[in-house]
N, C-alpha and C positions, 0 to 999 in steps of 0.2 A: 892358189886355192888348194892344190894337192897337198901341200905341207899341213894346212890346217886340218884337212879331212884325215890325213895320216895320223896327226896328233890326236884327234878325237877317236880315231879307231884304236890306238894304243891306250890312251887314258881318257875317258869320257868326262872327266871333271872339267867343267867349263864355267867361265864367267863372262858376263856381258856388263859393260860399263856405259851408262848414257849421261853425258854432262850437258847441262843447260847453262852456258856462261852468262846469258842475258838474265835469268832468274837466280843465278848463283846456287843451283840445286843439282844434286848428282843422284842417280839411281843405279845401284849395283845389284845385279841378279846373279846368283850362283846356282849350279845344279849340274845335271848330267845331260850330255848331248849323245845322240846316236844318228847313224847314218842310215837313211831308208833307201835301199837300192831298188826295191821292187814295186813301190806303190805307183798308181796311176798319176802321172804328172800332167795330164791334159789341162788341168786347171791352172798350171803354172807354165805358160809357153816359154820354151827355150830351157827349162830346167832339166838338167841332167841327172839330178838326184835331190832328195828332200832331206832335211835335218829335223830331228825331233829334239825337244828340249824339255826336261823335267825340272821345274823350279824346286830348289831346296831352301833357298834363303833370298830374301829381298831386304835391302837396306837403302833407305832414302836419307840423304844428307841435305838439310836446308841451307847450310852455309858451306860453299864450296872450299873455303880454305882449311875445313876440317878433313878433306879427302886424304891429305898426307898422313894424318894421325891415324885414320881408319886403315889405310893400306898397310902402314907399319904394324898395326895391331893384328891384322889378319895374315901378314906374311909367314909367321912361324907355322900357322896351320896349313898354308898352301905348300910350303916347303916339305912338311911332314907327309903330305899326301901325294907327293911326286913319285912317279915310277923310277925305279933304279936307272932306267934308260935315259930319262929326262935329266936326272941328277948327274949322270955320267957325262951327257952332252954339255951341260952347263959347265962342268969342271974342266972340259977340254978347251973352252974358250979363253 
C-alpha cells in the first residue's frame, strides 16, 4: 500500500477499473486522487488515512471484448501525462 500512496503523492492522476465478467461490462473512472492525512477517521475503524478522488471522466463499456481497443486508444494520453520520474522508472526495467 505504501507504494500506491507514494505514487499518488507524486502523481495524483489515477484510474479505477471495474469489470463485470458476468455481465460483460466494464466501468473505467479516471481522475485525481489525494491523501487525506488529517481528517477524523472514526467513521472508518482501522483506517490510518483516507483517500479523496475527484472524477474527471467515466467510460462504460457494454461489451468487455472492446476493453483492449479502449486501453490502446487512451494509452498515448496516459504516457503523455506521466511524470518524468515514472517514465524514468519504466525505462529502467
